[in-house]
C-alpha positions as a printed NumPy array, in Angstrom:
array([[ -2.811, -18.048,  -9.057],
       [  0.105, -18.31 , -11.502],
       [  2.585, -15.87 , -12.465],
       [  2.239, -13.888, -16.87 ],
       [  4.96 , -15.338, -19.089],
       [  4.989, -12.443, -20.494],
       [  7.384, -10.134, -17.978],
       [  6.968,  -6.521, -17.922],
       [  9.759,  -3.625, -18.237],
       [  9.678,  -0.756, -15.573],
       [ 12.563,   0.869, -14.888],
       [ 13.286,   1.948, -11.268],
       [ 15.984,   4.633, -10.746],
       [ 18.253,   4.122, -14.193],
       [ 18.321,   0.951, -13.899],
       [ 15.759,  -1.206, -16.018],
       [ 13.593,  -3.834, -14.08 ],
       [ 11.339,  -7.296, -15.915],
       [  8.533,  -7.76 , -13.845],
       [  6.274, -10.649, -13.518],
       [  3.773, -10.359, -11.952],
       [ -0.837, -11.802, -11.96 ],
       [ -0.914,  -8.383, -10.857],
       [ -1.941,  -5.783, -14.378],
       [  0.992,  -3.77 , -16.035],
       [ -0.966,  -0.595, -15.142],
       [ -0.571,  -1.79 , -12.088],
       [  3.018,  -2.587, -11.792],
       [  3.847,   0.278, -13.568],
       [  2.043,   3.005, -10.739],
       [  3.754,   0.964,  -8.623],
       [  7.586,   1.543, -10.289],
       [  7.052,   5.255, -10.878],
       [  5.726,   5.523,  -7.475],
       [  9.156,   3.516,  -6.01 ],
       [ 11.316,   6.157,  -8.196],
       [  9.746,   9.084,  -7.083],
       [  9.912,   7.922,  -3.667],
       [ 13.708,   7.079,  -4.239],
       [ 14.323,  10.203,  -6.2  ],
       [ 12.476,  12.313,  -2.737],
       [ 15.328,  10.5  ,  -0.765],
       [ 18.338,  11.508,  -2.487],
       [ 16.833,  15.01 ,  -2.94 ],
       [ 16.352,  15.292,   1.291],
       [ 19.622,  13.572,   2.133],
       [ 23.563,  13.739,   0.774],
       [ 24.316,   9.965,   0.681],
       [ 25.301,   8.896,  -3.053],
       [ 25.181,   5.729,  -2.486],
       [ 22.889,   4.263,  -4.427],
       [ 21.598,   0.973,  -2.073],
       [ 21.818,   3.574,   1.18 ],
       [ 18.995,   5.636,  -0.652],
       [ 16.821,   2.978,  -2.017],
       [ 16.802,   1.013,   1.372],
       [ 16.009,   4.541,   2.622],
       [ 13.596,   4.751,  -0.24 ],
       [ 12.225,   1.32 ,   0.871],
       [ 11.976,   1.967,   4.689],
       [ 10.221,   4.927,   3.798],
       [  6.906,   3.437,   1.593],
       [  7.685,   0.718,   4.979],
       [  6.198,   3.344,   7.025],
       [  3.355,   4.024,   4.753],
       [  2.535,   0.782,   4.324],
       [  1.885,   0.8  ,   8.251],
       [  0.237,   3.394,   9.223],
       [ -2.137,   3.304,   6.91 ],
       [ -2.973,  -0.851,   8.019],
       [ -2.346,   0.889,  11.676],
       [ -5.722,   2.925,  10.309],
       [ -7.624,   0.647,   8.254],
       [ -7.269,  -1.636,  11.915],
       [ -8.712,   1.869,  13.843],
       [-11.839,   2.082,  10.68 ],
       [-12.324,  -2.03 ,  11.124],
       [-12.861,  -1.56 ,  14.681],
       [-15.479,   1.641,  14.727],
       [-17.061,   0.137,  11.236],
       [-17.411,  -3.347,  13.887],
       [-18.683,  -0.985,  17.079],
       [-21.263,   0.96 ,  14.685],
       [-22.057,  -2.717,  13.438],
       [-22.381,  -3.536,  17.091],
       [-24.864,  -1.151,  17.42 ],
       [-27.178,  -1.007,  15.235],
       [-27.767,  -4.605,  16.1  ],
       [-28.778,  -3.415,  19.301],
       [-31.227,  -0.707,  18.114],
       [-32.335,  -3.123,  15.652],
       [-33.454,  -5.423,  18.517],
       [-34.373,  -2.361,  20.899],
       [-36.722,  -1.975,  17.534],
       [-38.297,  -5.669,  16.964],
       [-38.756,  -6.215,  20.05 ],
       [-40.718,  -2.835,  20.71 ],
       [-42.999,  -3.638,  17.703],
       [-43.936,  -6.936,  19.295]])
């Protein structure tokens, strides 16, 4: 997929960014709002007013959320596979009883 030819403009932490992406405009704007909200949250929790440090802390926070969700996803995938294996065994048992 190629990048969209039109830019989508978003504001994050008071700065305007022009984004070109295959992602739809609504999603890009929601992501920008989320990032902006995280920056504001971190800024309110820390004494630092250094914009770069606040942005890095927000990025770390978001990355931490991503890693946690990936871990949960992996655990769910393992559970699904275990259930699928048990289901196959039950199906085989039922088929053996029917024949």
